[in-house]
N, CA and C atoms of all chains as a GROMACS GRO file, in nm:
protein
  612
    1UNK      N    1   9.009   6.645   8.740
    1UNK     CA    2   9.121   6.705   8.666
    1UNK      C    3   9.150   6.844   8.721
    2UNK      N    4   9.276   6.878   8.732
    2UNK     CA    5   9.314   7.007   8.790
    2UNK      C    6   9.317   7.115   8.682
    3UNK      N    7   9.263   7.232   8.715
    3UNK     CA    8   9.272   7.345   8.624
    3UNK      C    9   9.350   7.458   8.692
    4UNK      N   10   9.453   7.506   8.624
    4UNK     CA   11   9.542   7.607   8.680
    4UNK      C   12   9.477   7.744   8.694
    5UNK      N   13   9.371   7.769   8.615
    5UNK     CA   14   9.314   7.904   8.610
    5UNK      C   15   9.186   7.918   8.692
    6UNK      N   16   9.133   7.805   8.738
    6UNK     CA   17   9.008   7.811   8.814
    6UNK      C   18   9.032   7.798   8.964
    7UNK      N   19   8.932   7.840   9.042
    7UNK     CA   20   8.939   7.830   9.188
    7UNK      C   21   9.066   7.894   9.244
    8UNK      N   22   9.089   8.016   9.200
    8UNK     CA   23   9.202   8.093   9.253
    8UNK      C   24   9.160   8.147   9.390
    9UNK      N   25   9.237   8.118   9.495
    9UNK     CA   26   9.201   8.172   9.627
    9UNK      C   27   9.201   8.325   9.625
   10UNK      N   28   9.116   8.383   9.705
   10UNK     CA   29   9.105   8.530   9.713
   10UNK      C   30   9.239   8.592   9.750
   11UNK      N   31   9.251   8.716   9.710
   11UNK     CA   32   9.365   8.799   9.748
   11UNK      C   33   9.411   8.767   9.891
   12UNK      N   34   9.538   8.743   9.906
   12UNK     CA   35   9.587   8.694  10.033
   12UNK      C   36   9.718   8.763  10.069
   13UNK      N   37   9.748   8.766  10.198
   13UNK     CA   38   9.876   8.823  10.243
   13UNK      C   39   9.991   8.728  10.215
   14UNK      N   40   9.957   8.600  10.198
   14UNK     CA   41  10.061   8.500  10.171
   14UNK      C   42  10.046   8.449  10.029
   15UNK      N   43  10.159   8.414   9.967
   15UNK     CA   44  10.150   8.343   9.840
   15UNK      C   45  10.086   8.207   9.864
   16UNK      N   46  10.019   8.156   9.763
   16UNK     CA   47   9.946   8.030   9.775
   16UNK      C   48  10.019   7.923   9.694
   17UNK      N   49  10.070   7.820   9.762
   17UNK     CA   50  10.143   7.711   9.697
   17UNK      C   51  10.057   7.585   9.701
   18UNK      N   52  10.050   7.517   9.588
   18UNK     CA   53   9.964   7.400   9.576
   18UNK      C   54  10.037   7.296   9.492
   19UNK      N   55  10.055   7.176   9.547
   19UNK     CA   56  10.117   7.069   9.469
   19UNK      C   57  10.010   7.003   9.384
   20UNK      N   58  10.028   7.011   9.253
   20UNK     CA   59   9.931   6.959   9.158
   20UNK      C   60   9.959   6.812   9.129
   21UNK      N   61  10.088   6.778   9.125
   21UNK     CA   62  10.128   6.641   9.096
   21UNK      C   63  10.269   6.621   9.149
   22UNK      N   64  10.295   6.499   9.198
   22UNK     CA   65  10.430   6.469   9.246
   22UNK      C   66  10.458   6.320   9.233
   23UNK      N   67  10.574   6.288   9.180
   23UNK     CA   68  10.623   6.151   9.188
   23UNK      C   69  10.775   6.157   9.212
   24UNK      N   70  10.846   6.048   9.188
   24UNK     CA   71  10.988   6.046   9.223
   24UNK      C   72  11.075   6.127   9.127
   25UNK      N   73  11.016   6.171   9.017
   25UNK     CA   74  11.095   6.241   8.916
   25UNK      C   75  11.062   6.389   8.906
   26UNK      N   76  10.941   6.426   8.944
   26UNK     CA   77  10.894   6.561   8.912
   26UNK      C   78  10.791   6.607   9.015
   27UNK      N   79  10.792   6.735   9.042
   27UNK     CA   80  10.685   6.795   9.122
   27UNK      C   81  10.629   6.913   9.044
   28UNK      N   82  10.497   6.917   9.031
   28UNK     CA   83  10.430   7.024   8.958
   28UNK      C   84  10.350   7.107   9.060
   29UNK      N   85  10.374   7.235   9.062
   29UNK     CA   86  10.307   7.324   9.157
   29UNK      C   87  10.230   7.433   9.085
   30UNK      N   88  10.121   7.477   9.149
   30UNK     CA   89  10.064   7.607   9.113
   30UNK      C   90  10.098   7.704   9.225
   31UNK      N   91  10.148   7.819   9.186
   31UNK     CA   92  10.175   7.925   9.282
   31UNK      C   93  10.090   8.046   9.242
   32UNK      N   94  10.019   8.103   9.338
   32UNK     CA   95   9.947   8.227   9.314
   32UNK      C   96  10.010   8.336   9.400
   33UNK      N   97  10.055   8.441   9.334
   33UNK     CA   98  10.116   8.556   9.404
   33UNK      C   99  10.019   8.673   9.399
   34UNK      N  100  10.020   8.750   9.506
   34UNK     CA  101   9.929   8.866   9.518
   34UNK      C  102  10.012   8.992   9.542
   35UNK      N  103  10.121   9.003   9.467
   35UNK     CA  104  10.210   9.119   9.487
   35UNK      C  105  10.330   9.088   9.575
   36UNK      N  106  10.334   8.967   9.630
   36UNK     CA  107  10.448   8.932   9.718
   36UNK      C  108  10.580   8.925   9.640
   37UNK      N  109  10.687   8.948   9.711
   37UNK     CA  110  10.821   8.932   9.655
   37UNK      C  111  10.907   8.857   9.757
   38UNK      N  112  11.022   8.810   9.711
   38UNK     CA  113  11.114   8.742   9.802
   38UNK      C  114  11.176   8.845   9.898
   39UNK      N  115  11.190   8.811  10.024
   39UNK     CA  116  11.255   8.906  10.117
   39UNK      C  117  11.393   8.950  10.064
   40UNK      N  118  11.425   9.075  10.085
   40UNK     CA  119  11.548   9.140  10.037
   40UNK      C  120  11.674   9.055  10.059
   41UNK      N  121  11.684   8.994  10.176
   41UNK     CA  122  11.809   8.929  10.216
   41UNK      C  123  11.807   8.778  10.191
   42UNK      N  124  11.712   8.733  10.107
   42UNK     CA  125  11.697   8.589  10.085
   42UNK      C  126  11.714   8.555   9.937
   43UNK      N  127  11.780   8.442   9.908
   43UNK     CA  128  11.787   8.386   9.773
   43UNK      C  129  11.732   8.244   9.776
   44UNK      N  130  11.646   8.211   9.682
   44UNK     CA  131  11.613   8.070   9.662
   44UNK      C  132  11.738   7.999   9.610
   45UNK      N  133  11.769   7.884   9.668
   45UNK     CA  134  11.888   7.807   9.629
   45UNK      C  135  11.849   7.659   9.638
   46UNK      N  136  11.806   7.603   9.525
   46UNK     CA  137  11.739   7.473   9.527
   46UNK      C  138  11.826   7.360   9.472
   47UNK      N  139  11.803   7.243   9.527
   47UNK     CA  140  11.874   7.123   9.479
   47UNK      C  141  11.818   7.075   9.345
   48UNK      N  142  11.696   7.116   9.311
   48UNK     CA  143  11.633   7.069   9.188
   48UNK      C  144  11.636   7.177   9.080
   49UNK      N  145  11.648   7.133   8.955
   49UNK     CA  146  11.617   7.223   8.845
   49UNK      C  147  11.469   7.260   8.855
   50UNK      N  148  11.437   7.378   8.807
   50UNK     CA  149  11.298   7.425   8.810
   50UNK      C  150  11.269   7.498   8.680
   51UNK      N  151  11.146   7.486   8.630
   51UNK     CA  152  11.107   7.583   8.530
   51UNK      C  153  10.970   7.639   8.564
   52UNK      N  154  10.950   7.761   8.519
   52UNK     CA  155  10.822   7.828   8.546
   52UNK      C  156  10.764   7.876   8.414
   53UNK      N  157  10.631   7.880   8.411
   53UNK     CA  158  10.558   7.944   8.302
   53UNK      C  159  10.454   8.035   8.369
   54UNK      N  160  10.447   8.160   8.324
   54UNK     CA  161  10.348   8.253   8.378
   54UNK      C  162  10.216   8.229   8.304
   55UNK      N  163  10.114   8.186   8.378
   55UNK     CA  164   9.985   8.157   8.315
   55UNK      C  165   9.892   8.278   8.318
   56UNK      N  166   9.918   8.368   8.410
   56UNK     CA  167   9.837   8.489   8.422
   56UNK      C  168   9.917   8.589   8.506
   57UNK      N  169   9.909   8.717   8.470
   57UNK     CA  170   9.983   8.817   8.546
   57UNK      C  171  10.123   8.837   8.492
   58UNK      N  172  10.213   8.885   8.578
   58UNK     CA  173  10.351   8.911   8.537
   58UNK      C  174  10.439   8.917   8.661
   59UNK      N  175  10.569   8.904   8.639
   59UNK     CA  176  10.662   8.897   8.752
   59UNK      C  177  10.803   8.931   8.705
   60UNK      N  178  10.889   8.959   8.800
   60UNK     CA  179  11.031   8.981   8.770
   60UNK      C  180  11.112   8.886   8.858
   61UNK      N  181  11.205   8.813   8.794
   61UNK     CA  182  11.299   8.727   8.866
   61UNK      C  183  11.439   8.781   8.846
   62UNK      N  184  11.514   8.785   8.955
   62UNK     CA  185  11.652   8.833   8.950
   62UNK      C  186  11.746   8.720   8.991
   63UNK      N  187  11.858   8.708   8.918
   63UNK     CA  188  11.960   8.611   8.954
   63UNK      C  189  12.068   8.681   9.037
   64UNK      N  190  12.145   8.599   9.109
   64UNK     CA  191  12.249   8.655   9.196
   64UNK      C  192  12.354   8.732   9.114
   65UNK      N  193  12.375   8.691   8.990
   65UNK     CA  194  12.474   8.758   8.904
   65UNK      C  195  12.422   8.889   8.845
   66UNK      N  196  12.301   8.927   8.882
   66UNK     CA  197  12.247   9.054   8.835
   66UNK      C  198  12.151   9.044   8.717
   67UNK      N  199  12.147   8.928   8.651
   67UNK     CA  200  12.052   8.910   8.540
   67UNK      C  201  11.909   8.929   8.588
   68UNK      N  202  11.829   8.997   8.507
   68UNK     CA  203  11.690   9.024   8.543
   68UNK      C  204  11.599   8.974   8.432
   69UNK      N  205  11.493   8.903   8.469
   69UNK     CA  206  11.398   8.847   8.372
   69UNK      C  207  11.260   8.906   8.397
   70UNK      N  208  11.210   8.979   8.299
   70UNK     CA  209  11.076   9.035   8.306
   70UNK      C  210  10.982   8.933   8.245
   71UNK      N  211  10.898   8.873   8.326
   71UNK     CA  212  10.815   8.762   8.282
   71UNK      C  213  10.671   8.807   8.260
   72UNK      N  214  10.625   8.791   8.138
   72UNK     CA  215  10.485   8.822   8.105
   72UNK      C  216  10.410   8.690   8.086
   73UNK      N  217  10.280   8.701   8.069
   73UNK     CA  218  10.195   8.585   8.047
   73UNK      C  219  10.248   8.500   7.930
   74UNK      N  220  10.270   8.373   7.954
   74UNK     CA  221  10.321   8.283   7.851
   74UNK      C  222  10.471   8.262   7.856
   75UNK      N  223  10.542   8.346   7.932
   75UNK     CA  224  10.689   8.334   7.935
   75UNK      C  225  10.734   8.212   8.013
   76UNK      N  226  10.844   8.155   7.966
   76UNK     CA  227  10.904   8.033   8.019
   76UNK      C  228  11.045   8.064   8.067
   77UNK      N  229  11.078   8.021   8.188
   77UNK     CA  230  11.216   8.038   8.236
   77UNK      C  231  11.262   7.909   8.302
   78UNK      N  232  11.378   7.858   8.258
   78UNK     CA  233  11.438   7.738   8.318
   78UNK      C  234  11.546   7.782   8.415
   79UNK      N  235  11.535   7.739   8.539
   79UNK     CA  236  11.628   7.782   8.645
   79UNK      C  237  11.703   7.659   8.694
   80UNK      N  238  11.831   7.654   8.666
   80UNK     CA  239  11.909   7.536   8.704
   80UNK      C  240  11.923   7.525   8.855
   81UNK      N  241  11.943   7.402   8.902
   81UNK     CA  242  11.966   7.380   9.045
   81UNK      C  243  12.078   7.472   9.093
   82UNK      N  244  12.060   7.527   9.210
   82UNK     CA  245  12.158   7.614   9.276
   82UNK      C  246  12.187   7.745   9.203
   83UNK      N  247  12.107   7.776   9.103
   83UNK     CA  248  12.109   7.912   9.048
   83UNK      C  249  12.031   7.998   9.147
   84UNK      N  250  12.103   8.078   9.224
   84UNK     CA  251  12.034   8.160   9.325
   84UNK      C  252  11.949   8.264   9.256
   85UNK      N  253  11.822   8.272   9.301
   85UNK     CA  254  11.728   8.364   9.238
   85UNK      C  255  11.627   8.416   9.339
   86UNK      N  256  11.568   8.528   9.306
   86UNK     CA  257  11.459   8.580   9.389
   86UNK      C  258  11.356   8.647   9.300
   87UNK      N  259  11.237   8.663   9.356
   87UNK     CA  260  11.128   8.730   9.285
   87UNK      C  261  11.121   8.872   9.339
   88UNK      N  262  11.140   8.970   9.250
   88UNK     CA  263  11.144   9.110   9.296
   88UNK      C  264  11.015   9.185   9.265
   89UNK      N  265  10.926   9.122   9.189
   89UNK     CA  266  10.795   9.185   9.160
   89UNK      C  267  10.696   9.078   9.120
   90UNK      N  268  10.572   9.091   9.166
   90UNK     CA  269  10.462   9.012   9.110
   90UNK      C  270  10.339   9.101   9.098
   91UNK      N  271  10.272   9.087   8.985
   91UNK     CA  272  10.142   9.150   8.968
   91UNK      C  273  10.041   9.079   9.060
   92UNK      N  274   9.935   9.147   9.095
   92UNK     CA  275   9.831   9.089   9.181
   92UNK      C  276   9.704   9.067   9.100
   93UNK      N  277   9.665   8.943   9.068
   93UNK     CA  278   9.735   8.818   9.099
   93UNK      C  279   9.822   8.770   8.983
   94UNK      N  280   9.917   8.684   9.016
   94UNK     CA  281   9.998   8.615   8.915
   94UNK      C  282   9.988   8.465   8.940
   95UNK      N  283   9.958   8.390   8.833
   95UNK     CA  284   9.950   8.244   8.844
   95UNK      C  285  10.071   8.183   8.777
   96UNK      N  286  10.146   8.105   8.854
   96UNK     CA  287  10.266   8.038   8.804
   96UNK      C  288  10.241   7.888   8.793
   97UNK      N  289  10.288   7.831   8.684
   97UNK     CA  290  10.312   7.687   8.678
   97UNK      C  291  10.459   7.670   8.711
   98UNK      N  292  10.489   7.595   8.816
   98UNK     CA  293  10.628   7.572   8.854
   98UNK      C  294  10.653   7.421   8.853
   99UNK      N  295  10.757   7.379   8.783
   99UNK     CA  296  10.789   7.237   8.771
   99UNK      C  297  10.930   7.214   8.824
  100UNK      N  298  10.940   7.125   8.920
  100UNK     CA  299  11.070   7.091   8.981
  100UNK      C  300  11.110   6.953   8.932
  101UNK      N  301  11.230   6.946   8.875
  101UNK     CA  302  11.278   6.818   8.823
  101UNK      C  303  11.377   6.762   8.925
  102UNK      N  304  11.340   6.651   8.985
  102UNK     CA  305  11.411   6.599   9.102
  102UNK      C  306  11.542   6.532   9.056
  103UNK      N  307  11.410   8.481   7.579
  103UNK     CA  308  11.317   8.404   7.660
  103UNK      C  309  11.201   8.358   7.571
  104UNK      N  310  11.159   8.235   7.592
  104UNK     CA  311  11.052   8.181   7.508
  104UNK      C  312  10.915   8.216   7.566
  105UNK      N  313  10.824   8.254   7.477
  105UNK     CA  314  10.686   8.279   7.519
  105UNK      C  315  10.592   8.182   7.446
  106UNK      N  316  10.513   8.110   7.522
  106UNK     CA  317  10.424   8.008   7.466
  106UNK      C  318  10.309   8.065   7.385
  107UNK      N  319  10.273   8.190   7.411
  107UNK     CA  320  10.152   8.246   7.350
  107UNK      C  321  10.182   8.338   7.232
  108UNK      N  322  10.308   8.371   7.212
  108UNK     CA  323  10.345   8.462   7.103
  108UNK      C  324  10.402   8.386   6.984
  109UNK      N  325  10.400   8.454   6.867
  109UNK     CA  326  10.458   8.396   6.746
  109UNK      C  327  10.400   8.257   6.715
  110UNK      N  328  10.268   8.251   6.719
  110UNK     CA  329  10.198   8.127   6.681
  110UNK      C  330  10.196   8.119   6.529
  111UNK      N  331  10.251   8.011   6.474
  111UNK     CA  332  10.248   7.998   6.328
  111UNK      C  333  10.104   8.000   6.276
  112UNK      N  334  10.088   8.048   6.157
  112UNK     CA  335   9.955   8.057   6.096
  112UNK      C  336   9.891   7.919   6.083
  113UNK      N  337   9.761   7.923   6.078
  113UNK     CA  338   9.680   7.804   6.052
  113UNK      C  339   9.752   7.711   5.954
  114UNK      N  340   9.762   7.586   5.991
  114UNK     CA  341   9.844   7.494   5.913
  114UNK      C  342   9.775   7.360   5.900
  115UNK      N  343   9.809   7.287   5.797
  115UNK     CA  344   9.753   7.152   5.780
  115UNK      C  345   9.820   7.054   5.874
  116UNK      N  346   9.938   7.090   5.922
  116UNK     CA  347  10.010   7.002   6.014
  116UNK      C  348  10.014   7.065   6.153
  117UNK      N  349  10.011   6.982   6.256
  117UNK     CA  350  10.037   7.033   6.390
  117UNK      C  351  10.180   7.084   6.395
  118UNK      N  352  10.202   7.182   6.480
  118UNK     CA  353  10.334   7.245   6.489
  118UNK      C  354  10.399   7.204   6.622
  119UNK      N  355  10.512   7.134   6.614
  119UNK     CA  356  10.584   7.088   6.733
  119UNK      C  357  10.714   7.167   6.747
  120UNK      N  358  10.741   7.213   6.866
  120UNK     CA  359  10.858   7.296   6.890
  120UNK      C  360  10.918   7.258   7.024
  121UNK      N  361  11.046   7.220   7.024
  121UNK     CA  362  11.113   7.190   7.150
  121UNK      C  363  11.160   7.320   7.213
  122UNK      N  364  11.107   7.348   7.330
  122UNK     CA  365  11.138   7.473   7.400
  122UNK      C  366  11.262   7.456   7.485
  123UNK      N  367  11.278   7.338   7.544
  123UNK     CA  368  11.391   7.309   7.631
  123UNK      C  369  11.410   7.159   7.636
  124UNK      N  370  11.536   7.117   7.644
  124UNK     CA  371  11.563   6.973   7.656
  124UNK      C  372  11.694   6.951   7.729
  125UNK      N  373  11.693   6.861   7.826
  125UNK     CA  374  11.818   6.812   7.883
  125UNK      C  375  11.801   6.661   7.909
  126UNK      N  376  11.886   6.603   7.991
  126UNK     CA  377  11.882   6.457   8.007
  126UNK      C  378  11.763   6.410   8.092
  127UNK      N  379  11.694   6.503   8.154
  127UNK     CA  380  11.584   6.466   8.245
  127UNK      C  381  11.446   6.500   8.190
  128UNK      N  382  11.441   6.602   8.106
  128UNK     CA  383  11.311   6.656   8.071
  128UNK      C  384  11.314   6.717   7.930
  129UNK      N  385  11.202   6.707   7.862
  129UNK     CA  386  11.185   6.779   7.736
  129UNK      C  387  11.056   6.859   7.744
  130UNK      N  388  11.065   6.987   7.712
  130UNK     CA  389  10.949   7.076   7.716
  130UNK      C  390  10.916   7.115   7.573
  131UNK      N  391  10.792   7.092   7.533
  131UNK     CA  392  10.749   7.123   7.396
  131UNK      C  393  10.632   7.220   7.395
  132UNK      N  394  10.625   7.300   7.289
  132UNK     CA  395  10.500   7.366   7.257
  132UNK      C  396  10.441   7.296   7.135
  133UNK      N  397  10.314   7.262   7.146
  133UNK     CA  398  10.243   7.205   7.033
  133UNK      C  399  10.128   7.299   6.999
  134UNK      N  400  10.115   7.330   6.870
  134UNK     CA  401   9.999   7.407   6.825
  134UNK      C  402   9.918   7.318   6.732
  135UNK      N  403   9.792   7.300   6.768
  135UNK     CA  404   9.699   7.219   6.687
  135UNK      C  405   9.601   7.312   6.618
  136UNK      N  406   9.563   7.273   6.498
  136UNK     CA  407   9.470   7.354   6.417
  136UNK      C  408   9.350   7.270   6.379
  137UNK      N  409   9.301   7.193   6.476
  137UNK     CA  410   9.188   7.105   6.448
  137UNK      C  411   9.230   6.960   6.421
  138UNK      N  412   9.362   6.936   6.416
  138UNK     CA  413   9.408   6.799   6.388
  138UNK      C  414   9.373   6.704   6.502
  139UNK      N  415   9.361   6.578   6.467
  139UNK     CA  416   9.342   6.472   6.566
  139UNK      C  417   9.434   6.356   6.529
  140UNK      N  418   9.447   6.263   6.624
  140UNK     CA  419   9.528   6.144   6.598
  140UNK      C  420   9.454   6.055   6.499
  141UNK      N  421   9.526   5.998   6.403
  141UNK     CA  422   9.459   5.905   6.311
  141UNK      C  423   9.384   5.795   6.387
  142UNK      N  424   9.270   5.757   6.335
  142UNK     CA  425   9.178   5.658   6.395
  142UNK      C  426   9.248   5.532   6.446
  143UNK      N  427   9.341   5.484   6.367
  143UNK     CA  428   9.400   5.352   6.395
  143UNK      C  429   9.534   5.362   6.469
  144UNK      N  430   9.561   5.478   6.529
  144UNK     CA  431   9.690   5.499   6.594
  144UNK      C  432   9.672   5.535   6.740
  145UNK      N  433   9.761   5.482   6.827
  145UNK     CA  434   9.768   5.523   6.968
  145UNK      C  435   9.909   5.574   6.997
  146UNK      N  436   9.919   5.687   7.064
  146UNK     CA  437  10.049   5.725   7.120
  146UNK      C  438  10.083   5.625   7.230
  147UNK      N  439  10.206   5.576   7.231
  147UNK     CA  440  10.251   5.479   7.330
  147UNK      C  441  10.397   5.512   7.360
  148UNK      N  442  10.419   5.590   7.465
  148UNK     CA  443  10.549   5.652   7.487
  148UNK      C  444  10.625   5.589   7.603
  149UNK      N  445  10.757   5.589   7.589
  149UNK     CA  446  10.844   5.540   7.696
  149UNK      C  447  10.853   5.639   7.812
  150UNK      N  448  10.818   5.765   7.788
  150UNK     CA  449  10.830   5.868   7.892
  150UNK      C  450  10.693   5.903   7.949
  151UNK      N  451  10.692   5.935   8.079
  151UNK     CA  452  10.576   6.003   8.134
  151UNK      C  453  10.563   6.138   8.064
  152UNK      N  454  10.440   6.187   8.055
  152UNK     CA  455  10.416   6.316   7.990
  152UNK      C  456  10.308   6.389   8.069
  153UNK      N  457  10.320   6.520   8.077
  153UNK     CA  458  10.200   6.592   8.118
  153UNK      C  459  10.176   6.708   8.024
  154UNK      N  460  10.049   6.744   8.013
  154UNK     CA  461  10.011   6.855   7.926
  154UNK      C  462   9.930   6.956   8.004
  155UNK      N  463   9.943   7.082   7.963
  155UNK     CA  464   9.856   7.190   8.011
  155UNK      C  465   9.806   7.263   7.887
  156UNK      N  466   9.676   7.285   7.881
  156UNK     CA  467   9.619   7.360   7.769
  156UNK      C  468   9.635   7.509   7.799
  157UNK      N  469   9.711   7.578   7.716
  157UNK     CA  470   9.734   7.722   7.739
  157UNK      C  471   9.634   7.808   7.664
  158UNK      N  472   9.576   7.752   7.560
  158UNK     CA  473   9.477   7.824   7.481
  158UNK      C  474   9.401   7.721   7.399
  159UNK      N  475   9.270   7.741   7.382
  159UNK     CA  476   9.192   7.646   7.304
  159UNK      C  477   9.137   7.534   7.391
  160UNK      N  478   9.109   7.420   7.328
  160UNK     CA  479   9.054   7.305   7.400
  160UNK      C  480   9.078   7.179   7.318
  161UNK      N  481   9.066   7.064   7.385
  161UNK     CA  482   9.098   6.938   7.319
  161UNK      C  483   9.033   6.823   7.394
  162UNK      N  484   9.028   6.710   7.328
  162UNK     CA  485   8.981   6.587   7.394
  162UNK      C  486   9.087   6.479   7.376
  163UNK      N  487   9.122   6.414   7.488
  163UNK     CA  488   9.215   6.301   7.486
  163UNK      C  489   9.139   6.176   7.531
  164UNK      N  490   9.164   6.068   7.459
  164UNK     CA  491   9.099   5.942   7.492
  164UNK      C  492   9.206   5.838   7.526
  165UNK      N  493   9.180   5.759   7.630
  165UNK     CA  494   9.268   5.649   7.667
  165UNK      C  495   9.216   5.520   7.603
  166UNK      N  496   9.307   5.422   7.593
  166UNK     CA  497   9.270   5.294   7.533
  166UNK      C  498   9.158   5.224   7.611
  167UNK      N  499   9.153   5.250   7.743
  167UNK     CA  500   9.050   5.190   7.828
  167UNK      C  501   8.914   5.258   7.816
  168UNK      N  502   8.905   5.360   7.731
  168UNK     CA  503   8.778   5.426   7.710
  168UNK      C  504   8.761   5.556   7.786
  169UNK      N  505   8.850   5.583   7.882
  169UNK     CA  506   8.842   5.710   7.956
  169UNK      C  507   8.858   5.827   7.859
  170UNK      N  508   8.778   5.931   7.881
  170UNK     CA  509   8.782   6.048   7.795
  170UNK      C  510   8.804   6.173   7.879
  171UNK      N  511   8.896   6.258   7.836
  171UNK     CA  512   8.928   6.381   7.909
  171UNK      C  513   8.898   6.501   7.821
  172UNK      N  514   8.805   6.582   7.866
  172UNK     CA  515   8.770   6.706   7.797
  172UNK      C  516   8.859   6.815   7.855
  173UNK      N  517   8.952   6.865   7.776
  173UNK     CA  518   9.053   6.958   7.827
  173UNK      C  519   9.022   7.101   7.783
  174UNK      N  520   9.002   7.188   7.881
  174UNK     CA  521   8.980   7.330   7.855
  174UNK      C  522   9.106   7.407   7.893
  175UNK      N  523   9.106   7.533   7.862
  175UNK     CA  524   9.219   7.620   7.894
  175UNK      C  525   9.253   7.611   8.044
  176UNK      N  526   9.378   7.582   8.073
  176UNK     CA  527   9.423   7.571   8.212
  176UNK      C  528   9.424   7.429   8.264
  177UNK      N  529   9.363   7.335   8.192
  177UNK     CA  530   9.355   7.197   8.241
  177UNK      C  531   9.490   7.126   8.230
  178UNK      N  532   9.512   7.039   8.327
  178UNK     CA  533   9.637   6.964   8.343
  178UNK      C  534   9.606   6.816   8.336
  179UNK      N  535   9.683   6.742   8.256
  179UNK     CA  536   9.666   6.596   8.252
  179UNK      C  537   9.802   6.528   8.254
  180UNK      N  538   9.819   6.434   8.349
  180UNK     CA  539   9.943   6.357   8.358
  180UNK      C  540   9.920   6.222   8.293
  181UNK      N  541  10.003   6.190   8.195
  181UNK     CA  542   9.986   6.066   8.118
  181UNK      C  543  10.108   5.978   8.142
  182UNK      N  544  10.087   5.867   8.211
  182UNK     CA  545  10.200   5.780   8.244
  182UNK      C  546  10.258   5.714   8.118
  183UNK      N  547  10.386   5.678   8.127
  183UNK     CA  548  10.451   5.606   8.017
  183UNK      C  549  10.366   5.485   7.979
  184UNK      N  550  10.353   5.463   7.850
  184UNK     CA  551  10.281   5.347   7.794
  184UNK      C  552  10.130   5.348   7.822
  185UNK      N  553  10.079   5.458   7.875
  185UNK     CA  554   9.933   5.476   7.876
  185UNK      C  555   9.895   5.514   7.733
  186UNK      N  556   9.837   5.420   7.662
  186UNK     CA  557   9.802   5.450   7.522
  186UNK      C  558   9.692   5.555   7.518
  187UNK      N  559   9.715   5.655   7.434
  187UNK     CA  560   9.620   5.767   7.428
  187UNK      C  561   9.618   5.826   7.287
  188UNK      N  562   9.509   5.894   7.258
  188UNK     CA  563   9.501   5.966   7.131
  188UNK      C  564   9.422   6.094   7.151
  189UNK      N  565   9.441   6.187   7.057
  189UNK     CA  566   9.370   6.314   7.060
  189UNK      C  567   9.254   6.303   6.962
  190UNK      N  568   9.132   6.316   7.012
  190UNK     CA  569   9.015   6.296   6.924
  190UNK      C  570   8.952   6.429   6.882
  191UNK      N  571   8.997   6.539   6.941
  191UNK     CA  572   8.946   6.672   6.903
  191UNK      C  573   9.045   6.777   6.944
  192UNK      N  574   9.064   6.878   6.857
  192UNK     CA  575   9.134   7.000   6.899
  192UNK      C  576   9.062   7.120   6.838
  193UNK      N  577   9.047   7.223   6.919
  193UNK     CA  578   8.999   7.351   6.869
  193UNK      C  579   9.107   7.413   6.781
  194UNK      N  580   9.069   7.500   6.693
  194UNK     CA  581   9.164   7.566   6.603
  194UNK      C  582   9.175   7.714   6.639
  195UNK      N  583   9.286   7.761   6.697
  195UNK     CA  584   9.404   7.684   6.738
  195UNK      C  585   9.399   7.643   6.885
  196UNK      N  586   9.478   7.542   6.918
  196UNK     CA  587   9.500   7.503   7.057
  196UNK      C  588   9.650   7.503   7.085
  197UNK      N  589   9.689   7.566   7.193
  197UNK     CA  590   9.830   7.570   7.233
  197UNK      C  591   9.849   7.480   7.353
  198UNK      N  592   9.938   7.382   7.336
  198UNK     CA  593   9.969   7.286   7.443
  198UNK      C  594  10.109   7.313   7.497
  199UNK      N  595  10.121   7.309   7.629
  199UNK     CA  596  10.251   7.286   7.692
  199UNK      C  597  10.258   7.136   7.717
  200UNK      N  598  10.360   7.071   7.660
  200UNK     CA  599  10.378   6.927   7.681
  200UNK      C  600  10.515   6.904   7.743
  201UNK      N  601  10.518   6.831   7.854
  201UNK     CA  602  10.643   6.805   7.924
  201UNK      C  603  10.663   6.655   7.931
  202UNK      N  604  10.778   6.610   7.880
  202UNK     CA  605  10.812   6.469   7.881
  202UNK      C  606  10.921   6.447   7.986
  203UNK      N  607  10.894   6.354   8.078
  203UNK     CA  608  10.991   6.326   8.184
  203UNK      C  609  11.064   6.199   8.146
  204UNK      N  610  11.192   6.214   8.119
  204UNK     CA  611  11.270   6.105   8.061
  204UNK      C  612  11.305   6.000   8.167
   0.00000   0.00000   0.00000
């Protein structure tokens, strides 16, 4: 059985992405951030709806329209497909549950 | 923005079910258990795939085939549609993230 809070890889220069479960309808990921943010000139622009829950740490997500979401432990954010977004802050470490609905 | 860990209703005789998000593809629920379990003679038997993550507390889920899952904080379990299952133990309180894939 997978545990989101255990076996966190050591502080890293790269974010750590791990597929926890995947089928034809859904992909469940664990993401561990160590202070990383999205590059200034880049927006995530996905074909799938996504939602995230912060399991540990904190982060800030910004939408292209200027909306800003300050995410603390336990916070839930649903991001519709093609809602351009980026991560402008992550605490070190931050554990994300990310679910992509295909 | 919804937070899974805040505004937990007080100890209750009933489990607390709350729909956090719903569209045509997915339903996201928060469930708070206060020691409740599934009645002895009942099995959950759902048309949708479901997965759960324990955000706080602990629980035990049993499958009809006898498999038993001891779920601690952070644990993830994917339950396929029509996999008959029941909850045989919950800590008071236990906070579940439950996601139903329609």
